[in-house]
PyMOL Python script that loads the backbone (N, CA, C, O; Angstrom):
from pymol import cmd

cmd.read_pdbstr("""\
ATOM      1  N   UNK A   1       5.913 -21.334   5.605  1.00  0.00           N
ATOM      2  CA  UNK A   1       5.317 -20.220   4.872  1.00  0.00           C
ATOM      3  C   UNK A   1       3.833 -20.085   5.216  1.00  0.00           C
ATOM      4  O   UNK A   1       3.337 -18.982   5.444  1.00  0.00           O
ATOM      5  N   UNK A   2       3.141 -21.207   5.250  1.00  0.00           N
ATOM      6  CA  UNK A   2       1.712 -21.148   5.564  1.00  0.00           C
ATOM      7  C   UNK A   2       1.466 -20.680   6.982  1.00  0.00           C
ATOM      8  O   UNK A   2       0.490 -19.985   7.265  1.00  0.00           O
ATOM      9  N   UNK A   3       2.387 -21.082   7.890  1.00  0.00           N
ATOM     10  CA  UNK A   3       2.241 -20.671   9.284  1.00  0.00           C
ATOM     11  C   UNK A   3       2.411 -19.153   9.409  1.00  0.00           C
ATOM     12  O   UNK A   3       1.715 -18.500  10.186  1.00  0.00           O
ATOM     13  N   UNK A   4       3.340 -18.613   8.640  1.00  0.00           N
ATOM     14  CA  UNK A   4       3.560 -17.171   8.671  1.00  0.00           C
ATOM     15  C   UNK A   4       2.345 -16.428   8.117  1.00  0.00           C
ATOM     16  O   UNK A   4       1.942 -15.401   8.662  1.00  0.00           O
ATOM     17  N   UNK A   5       1.763 -16.945   7.035  1.00  0.00           N
ATOM     18  CA  UNK A   5       0.572 -16.307   6.463  1.00  0.00           C
ATOM     19  C   UNK A   5      -0.610 -16.398   7.419  1.00  0.00           C
ATOM     20  O   UNK A   5      -1.396 -15.457   7.534  1.00  0.00           O
ATOM     21  N   UNK A   6      -0.733 -17.527   8.100  1.00  0.00           N
ATOM     22  CA  UNK A   6      -1.810 -17.681   9.069  1.00  0.00           C
ATOM     23  C   UNK A   6      -1.629 -16.687  10.220  1.00  0.00           C
ATOM     24  O   UNK A   6      -2.598 -16.095  10.695  1.00  0.00           O
ATOM     25  N   UNK A   7      -0.392 -16.513  10.658  1.00  0.00           N
ATOM     26  CA  UNK A   7      -0.118 -15.554  11.729  1.00  0.00           C
ATOM     27  C   UNK A   7      -0.414 -14.129  11.279  1.00  0.00           C
ATOM     28  O   UNK A   7      -0.959 -13.329  12.039  1.00  0.00           O
ATOM     29  N   UNK A   8      -0.049 -13.817  10.028  1.00  0.00           N
ATOM     30  CA  UNK A   8      -0.323 -12.484   9.497  1.00  0.00           C
ATOM     31  C   UNK A   8      -1.824 -12.227   9.413  1.00  0.00           C
ATOM     32  O   UNK A   8      -2.288 -11.146   9.775  1.00  0.00           O
ATOM     33  N   UNK A   9      -2.578 -13.203   8.942  1.00  0.00           N
ATOM     34  CA  UNK A   9      -4.036 -13.046   8.877  1.00  0.00           C
ATOM     35  C   UNK A   9      -4.637 -12.879  10.265  1.00  0.00           C
ATOM     36  O   UNK A   9      -5.580 -12.111  10.459  1.00  0.00           O
ATOM     37  N   UNK A  10      -4.078 -13.608  11.231  1.00  0.00           N
ATOM     38  CA  UNK A  10      -4.578 -13.514  12.602  1.00  0.00           C
ATOM     39  C   UNK A  10      -4.326 -12.115  13.163  1.00  0.00           C
ATOM     40  O   UNK A  10      -5.195 -11.544  13.823  1.00  0.00           O
ATOM     41  N   UNK A  11      -3.141 -11.564  12.902  1.00  0.00           N
ATOM     42  CA  UNK A  11      -2.809 -10.234  13.415  1.00  0.00           C
ATOM     43  C   UNK A  11      -3.622  -9.143  12.728  1.00  0.00           C
ATOM     44  O   UNK A  11      -4.064  -8.194  13.376  1.00  0.00           O
ATOM     45  N   UNK A  12      -3.819  -9.272  11.427  1.00  0.00           N
ATOM     46  CA  UNK A  12      -4.555  -8.223  10.714  1.00  0.00           C
ATOM     47  C   UNK A  12      -6.063  -8.337  10.911  1.00  0.00           C
ATOM     48  O   UNK A  12      -6.812  -7.475  10.450  1.00  0.00           O
ATOM     49  N   UNK A  13      -6.507  -9.364  11.573  1.00  0.00           N
ATOM     50  CA  UNK A  13      -7.933  -9.464  11.899  1.00  0.00           C
ATOM     51  C   UNK A  13      -8.289  -8.519  13.044  1.00  0.00           C
ATOM     52  O   UNK A  13      -9.459  -8.187  13.238  1.00  0.00           O
ATOM     53  N   UNK A  14      -7.293  -8.093  13.793  1.00  0.00           N
ATOM     54  CA  UNK A  14      -7.515  -7.136  14.886  1.00  0.00           C
ATOM     55  C   UNK A  14      -7.664  -5.746  14.268  1.00  0.00           C
ATOM     56  O   UNK A  14      -6.747  -5.273  13.597  1.00  0.00           O
ATOM     57  N   UNK A  15      -8.794  -5.091  14.481  1.00  0.00           N
ATOM     58  CA  UNK A  15      -9.033  -3.801  13.828  1.00  0.00           C
ATOM     59  C   UNK A  15      -7.954  -2.751  14.086  1.00  0.00           C
ATOM     60  O   UNK A  15      -7.592  -2.014  13.169  1.00  0.00           O
ATOM     61  N   UNK A  16      -7.437  -2.664  15.294  1.00  0.00           N
ATOM     62  CA  UNK A  16      -6.420  -1.654  15.607  1.00  0.00           C
ATOM     63  C   UNK A  16      -5.167  -1.876  14.774  1.00  0.00           C
ATOM     64  O   UNK A  16      -4.567  -0.914  14.294  1.00  0.00           O
ATOM     65  N   UNK A  17      -4.767  -3.117  14.598  1.00  0.00           N
ATOM     66  CA  UNK A  17      -3.581  -3.439  13.803  1.00  0.00           C
ATOM     67  C   UNK A  17      -3.856  -3.186  12.326  1.00  0.00           C
ATOM     68  O   UNK A  17      -3.038  -2.598  11.618  1.00  0.00           O
ATOM     69  N   UNK A  18      -5.013  -3.638  11.879  1.00  0.00           N
ATOM     70  CA  UNK A  18      -5.380  -3.487  10.467  1.00  0.00           C
ATOM     71  C   UNK A  18      -5.398  -2.021  10.047  1.00  0.00           C
ATOM     72  O   UNK A  18      -4.812  -1.654   9.028  1.00  0.00           O
ATOM     73  N   UNK A  19      -6.064  -1.196  10.823  1.00  0.00           N
ATOM     74  CA  UNK A  19      -6.188   0.214  10.450  1.00  0.00           C
ATOM     75  C   UNK A  19      -4.888   0.984  10.669  1.00  0.00           C
ATOM     76  O   UNK A  19      -4.630   1.972   9.981  1.00  0.00           O
ATOM     77  N   UNK A  20      -4.084   0.546  11.607  1.00  0.00           N
ATOM     78  CA  UNK A  20      -2.771   1.165  11.784  1.00  0.00           C
ATOM     79  C   UNK A  20      -1.888   0.891  10.566  1.00  0.00           C
ATOM     80  O   UNK A  20      -1.189   1.785  10.091  1.00  0.00           O
ATOM     81  N   UNK A  21      -1.920  -0.338  10.064  1.00  0.00           N
ATOM     82  CA  UNK A  21      -1.147  -0.676   8.866  1.00  0.00           C
ATOM     83  C   UNK A  21      -1.634   0.103   7.652  1.00  0.00           C
ATOM     84  O   UNK A  21      -0.829   0.548   6.833  1.00  0.00           O
ATOM     85  N   UNK A  22      -2.945   0.269   7.532  1.00  0.00           N
ATOM     86  CA  UNK A  22      -3.506   1.049   6.426  1.00  0.00           C
ATOM     87  C   UNK A  22      -3.058   2.504   6.531  1.00  0.00           C
ATOM     88  O   UNK A  22      -2.704   3.118   5.524  1.00  0.00           O
ATOM     89  N   UNK A  23      -3.072   3.057   7.741  1.00  0.00           N
ATOM     90  CA  UNK A  23      -2.664   4.456   7.937  1.00  0.00           C
ATOM     91  C   UNK A  23      -1.187   4.647   7.605  1.00  0.00           C
ATOM     92  O   UNK A  23      -0.820   5.643   6.981  1.00  0.00           O
ATOM     93  N   UNK A  24      -0.348   3.720   8.007  1.00  0.00           N
ATOM     94  CA  UNK A  24       1.083   3.819   7.712  1.00  0.00           C
ATOM     95  C   UNK A  24       1.316   3.724   6.207  1.00  0.00           C
ATOM     96  O   UNK A  24       2.098   4.492   5.646  1.00  0.00           O
ATOM     97  N   UNK A  25       0.635   2.777   5.552  1.00  0.00           N
ATOM     98  CA  UNK A  25       0.793   2.630   4.103  1.00  0.00           C
ATOM     99  C   UNK A  25       0.315   3.878   3.368  1.00  0.00           C
ATOM    100  O   UNK A  25       0.955   4.312   2.411  1.00  0.00           O
ATOM    101  N   UNK A  26      -0.792   4.454   3.801  1.00  0.00           N
ATOM    102  CA  UNK A  26      -1.307   5.671   3.160  1.00  0.00           C
ATOM    103  C   UNK A  26      -0.345   6.834   3.355  1.00  0.00           C
ATOM    104  O   UNK A  26      -0.121   7.617   2.432  1.00  0.00           O
ATOM    105  N   UNK A  27       0.225   6.953   4.551  1.00  0.00           N
ATOM    106  CA  UNK A  27       1.193   8.017   4.804  1.00  0.00           C
ATOM    107  C   UNK A  27       2.422   7.863   3.909  1.00  0.00           C
ATOM    108  O   UNK A  27       2.893   8.835   3.319  1.00  0.00           O
ATOM    109  N   UNK A  28       2.934   6.647   3.814  1.00  0.00           N
ATOM    110  CA  UNK A  28       4.111   6.415   2.978  1.00  0.00           C
ATOM    111  C   UNK A  28       3.814   6.700   1.511  1.00  0.00           C
ATOM    112  O   UNK A  28       4.655   7.253   0.802  1.00  0.00           O
ATOM    113  N   UNK A  29       2.610   6.321   1.050  1.00  0.00           N
ATOM    114  CA  UNK A  29       2.254   6.588  -0.341  1.00  0.00           C
ATOM    115  C   UNK A  29       2.171   8.097  -0.581  1.00  0.00           C
ATOM    116  O   UNK A  29       2.679   8.596  -1.585  1.00  0.00           O
ATOM    117  N   UNK A  30       1.531   8.820   0.338  1.00  0.00           N
ATOM    118  CA  UNK A  30       1.410  10.267   0.185  1.00  0.00           C
ATOM    119  C   UNK A  30       2.770  10.961   0.258  1.00  0.00           C
ATOM    120  O   UNK A  30       3.007  11.937  -0.453  1.00  0.00           O
ATOM    121  N   UNK A  31       3.654  10.466   1.105  1.00  0.00           N
ATOM    122  CA  UNK A  31       5.005  11.017   1.196  1.00  0.00           C
ATOM    123  C   UNK A  31       5.737  10.828  -0.135  1.00  0.00           C
ATOM    124  O   UNK A  31       6.385  11.753  -0.626  1.00  0.00           O
ATOM    125  N   UNK A  32       5.633   9.636  -0.713  1.00  0.00           N
ATOM    126  CA  UNK A  32       6.251   9.379  -2.013  1.00  0.00           C
ATOM    127  C   UNK A  32       5.612  10.200  -3.114  1.00  0.00           C
ATOM    128  O   UNK A  32       6.303  10.694  -4.005  1.00  0.00           O
ATOM    129  N   UNK A  33       4.296  10.350  -3.059  1.00  0.00           N
ATOM    130  CA  UNK A  33       3.579  11.134  -4.059  1.00  0.00           C
ATOM    131  C   UNK A  33       4.014  12.590  -4.012  1.00  0.00           C
ATOM    132  O   UNK A  33       4.242  13.208  -5.052  1.00  0.00           O
ATOM    133  N   UNK A  34       4.127  13.134  -2.810  1.00  0.00           N
ATOM    134  CA  UNK A  34       4.547  14.531  -2.661  1.00  0.00           C
ATOM    135  C   UNK A  34       5.953  14.738  -3.204  1.00  0.00           C
ATOM    136  O   UNK A  34       6.274  15.806  -3.726  1.00  0.00           O
ATOM    137  N   UNK A  35       6.786  13.718  -3.079  1.00  0.00           N
ATOM    138  CA  UNK A  35       8.152  13.805  -3.587  1.00  0.00           C
ATOM    139  C   UNK A  35       8.176  13.855  -5.118  1.00  0.00           C
ATOM    140  O   UNK A  35       9.123  14.386  -5.698  1.00  0.00           O
ATOM    141  N   UNK A  36       7.154  13.313  -5.776  1.00  0.00           N
ATOM    142  CA  UNK A  36       7.106  13.250  -7.235  1.00  0.00           C
ATOM    143  C   UNK A  36       6.417  14.453  -7.866  1.00  0.00           C
ATOM    144  O   UNK A  36       6.499  14.631  -9.081  1.00  0.00           O
ATOM    145  N   UNK A  37       5.745  15.274  -7.083  1.00  0.00           N
ATOM    146  CA  UNK A  37       4.928  16.360  -7.620  1.00  0.00           C
ATOM    147  C   UNK A  37       5.646  17.376  -8.505  1.00  0.00           C
ATOM    148  O   UNK A  37       5.036  17.848  -9.464  1.00  0.00           O
ATOM    149  N   UNK A  38       6.902  17.742  -8.246  1.00  0.00           N
ATOM    150  CA  UNK A  38       7.534  18.748  -9.110  1.00  0.00           C
ATOM    151  C   UNK A  38       7.656  18.316 -10.578  1.00  0.00           C
ATOM    152  O   UNK A  38       7.702  19.173 -11.460  1.00  0.00           O
ATOM    153  N   UNK A  39       7.708  17.024 -10.853  1.00  0.00           N
ATOM    154  CA  UNK A  39       7.860  16.530 -12.227  1.00  0.00           C
ATOM    155  C   UNK A  39       6.581  15.811 -12.653  1.00  0.00           C
ATOM    156  O   UNK A  39       6.214  14.795 -12.063  1.00  0.00           O
ATOM    157  N   UNK A  40       5.917  16.324 -13.653  1.00  0.00           N
ATOM    158  CA  UNK A  40       4.636  15.767 -14.102  1.00  0.00           C
ATOM    159  C   UNK A  40       4.770  14.326 -14.595  1.00  0.00           C
ATOM    160  O   UNK A  40       3.909  13.492 -14.314  1.00  0.00           O
ATOM    161  N   UNK A  41       5.830  14.036 -15.319  1.00  0.00           N
ATOM    162  CA  UNK A  41       6.030  12.679 -15.844  1.00  0.00           C
ATOM    163  C   UNK A  41       6.242  11.695 -14.700  1.00  0.00           C
ATOM    164  O   UNK A  41       5.666  10.607 -14.697  1.00  0.00           O
ATOM    165  N   UNK A  42       7.063  12.073 -13.736  1.00  0.00           N
ATOM    166  CA  UNK A  42       7.304  11.203 -12.584  1.00  0.00           C
ATOM    167  C   UNK A  42       6.023  10.992 -11.781  1.00  0.00           C
ATOM    168  O   UNK A  42       5.770   9.894 -11.284  1.00  0.00           O
ATOM    169  N   UNK A  43       5.220  12.043 -11.656  1.00  0.00           N
ATOM    170  CA  UNK A  43       3.954  11.922 -10.935  1.00  0.00           C
ATOM    171  C   UNK A  43       3.030  10.935 -11.642  1.00  0.00           C
ATOM    172  O   UNK A  43       2.407  10.093 -10.996  1.00  0.00           O
ATOM    173  N   UNK A  44       2.942  11.039 -12.963  1.00  0.00           N
ATOM    174  CA  UNK A  44       2.092  10.123 -13.731  1.00  0.00           C
ATOM    175  C   UNK A  44       2.582   8.683 -13.593  1.00  0.00           C
ATOM    176  O   UNK A  44       1.774   7.766 -13.445  1.00  0.00           O
ATOM    177  N   UNK A  45       3.885   8.482 -13.640  1.00  0.00           N
ATOM    178  CA  UNK A  45       4.445   7.129 -13.473  1.00  0.00           C
ATOM    179  C   UNK A  45       4.126   6.582 -12.086  1.00  0.00           C
ATOM    180  O   UNK A  45       3.741   5.421 -11.951  1.00  0.00           O
ATOM    181  N   UNK A  46       4.281   7.401 -11.068  1.00  0.00           N
ATOM    182  CA  UNK A  46       4.030   6.985  -9.687  1.00  0.00           C
ATOM    183  C   UNK A  46       2.578   6.558  -9.510  1.00  0.00           C
ATOM    184  O   UNK A  46       2.294   5.516  -8.919  1.00  0.00           O
ATOM    185  N   UNK A  47       1.669   7.368 -10.023  1.00  0.00           N
ATOM    186  CA  UNK A  47       0.246   7.043  -9.915  1.00  0.00           C
ATOM    187  C   UNK A  47      -0.080   5.801 -10.742  1.00  0.00           C
ATOM    188  O   UNK A  47      -0.838   4.941 -10.293  1.00  0.00           O
ATOM    189  N   UNK A  48       0.483   5.703 -11.938  1.00  0.00           N
ATOM    190  CA  UNK A  48       0.232   4.540 -12.793  1.00  0.00           C
ATOM    191  C   UNK A  48       0.712   3.247 -12.166  1.00  0.00           C
ATOM    192  O   UNK A  48      -0.008   2.249 -12.170  1.00  0.00           O
ATOM    193  N   UNK A  49       1.912   3.256 -11.631  1.00  0.00           N
ATOM    194  CA  UNK A  49       2.445   2.054 -10.982  1.00  0.00           C
ATOM    195  C   UNK A  49       1.618   1.707  -9.745  1.00  0.00           C
ATOM    196  O   UNK A  49       1.371   0.533  -9.469  1.00  0.00           O
ATOM    197  N   UNK A  50       1.198   2.718  -9.010  1.00  0.00           N
ATOM    198  CA  UNK A  50       0.362   2.476  -7.831  1.00  0.00           C
ATOM    199  C   UNK A  50      -0.960   1.827  -8.226  1.00  0.00           C
ATOM    200  O   UNK A  50      -1.419   0.898  -7.561  1.00  0.00           O
ATOM    201  N   UNK A  51      -1.570   2.308  -9.299  1.00  0.00           N
ATOM    202  CA  UNK A  51      -2.832   1.712  -9.766  1.00  0.00           C
ATOM    203  C   UNK A  51      -2.645   0.289 -10.243  1.00  0.00           C
ATOM    204  O   UNK A  51      -3.510  -0.558 -10.023  1.00  0.00           O
ATOM    205  N   UNK A  52      -1.529   0.015 -10.892  1.00  0.00           N
ATOM    206  CA  UNK A  52      -1.233  -1.356 -11.318  1.00  0.00           C
ATOM    207  C   UNK A  52      -1.075  -2.281 -10.099  1.00  0.00           C
ATOM    208  O   UNK A  52      -1.555  -3.414 -10.111  1.00  0.00           O
ATOM    209  N   UNK A  53      -0.411  -1.798  -9.068  1.00  0.00           N
ATOM    210  CA  UNK A  53      -0.241  -2.618  -7.859  1.00  0.00           C
ATOM    211  C   UNK A  53      -1.589  -2.887  -7.189  1.00  0.00           C
ATOM    212  O   UNK A  53      -1.828  -3.983  -6.682  1.00  0.00           O
ATOM    213  N   UNK A  54      -2.456  -1.896  -7.188  1.00  0.00           N
ATOM    214  CA  UNK A  54      -3.794  -2.087  -6.611  1.00  0.00           C
ATOM    215  C   UNK A  54      -4.582  -3.104  -7.424  1.00  0.00           C
ATOM    216  O   UNK A  54      -5.286  -3.943  -6.862  1.00  0.00           O
ATOM    217  N   UNK A  55      -4.464  -3.030  -8.756  1.00  0.00           N
ATOM    218  CA  UNK A  55      -5.174  -3.977  -9.610  1.00  0.00           C
ATOM    219  C   UNK A  55      -4.674  -5.403  -9.388  1.00  0.00           C
ATOM    220  O   UNK A  55      -5.477  -6.334  -9.324  1.00  0.00           O
ATOM    221  N   UNK A  56      -3.381  -5.581  -9.271  1.00  0.00           N
ATOM    222  CA  UNK A  56      -2.837  -6.919  -9.024  1.00  0.00           C
ATOM    223  C   UNK A  56      -3.270  -7.429  -7.659  1.00  0.00           C
ATOM    224  O   UNK A  56      -3.599  -8.607  -7.515  1.00  0.00           O
ATOM    225  N   UNK A  57      -3.275  -6.561  -6.655  1.00  0.00           N
ATOM    226  CA  UNK A  57      -3.704  -6.967  -5.329  1.00  0.00           C
ATOM    227  C   UNK A  57      -5.188  -7.344  -5.318  1.00  0.00           C
ATOM    228  O   UNK A  57      -5.590  -8.256  -4.596  1.00  0.00           O
ATOM    229  N   UNK A  58      -5.993  -6.655  -6.108  1.00  0.00           N
ATOM    230  CA  UNK A  58      -7.427  -6.946  -6.163  1.00  0.00           C
ATOM    231  C   UNK A  58      -7.689  -8.296  -6.834  1.00  0.00           C
ATOM    232  O   UNK A  58      -8.634  -9.000  -6.480  1.00  0.00           O
ATOM    233  N   UNK A  59      -6.849  -8.646  -7.797  1.00  0.00           N
ATOM    234  CA  UNK A  59      -6.998  -9.919  -8.502  1.00  0.00           C
ATOM    235  C   UNK A  59      -6.635 -11.079  -7.589  1.00  0.00           C
ATOM    236  O   UNK A  59      -7.294 -12.119  -7.603  1.00  0.00           O
ATOM    237  N   UNK A  60      -5.578 -10.897  -6.791  1.00  0.00           N
ATOM    238  CA  UNK A  60      -5.068 -11.981  -5.936  1.00  0.00           C
ATOM    239  C   UNK A  60      -5.899 -12.205  -4.737  1.00  0.00           C
ATOM    240  O   UNK A  60      -5.593 -13.082  -3.929  1.00  0.00           O
TER     241      UNK A  60
END
""", "prot")
cmd.dss("prot")
cmd.show_as("cartoon", "prot")
cmd.util.cbc("prot")
cmd.orient("prot")
């Protein structure tokens, strides 16, 4: 497990890989967000859960 995490950190230290992963994640989030837009309640839940995930990631 530690070897895998070390490899992941090594790969994400490369700027091209790091920013590509960020771009893919942002695209997927926006795609999911656009899918939720017709329903206000679903949109609020999607944004709320996303903010909770960001908060947990910031703590860790």
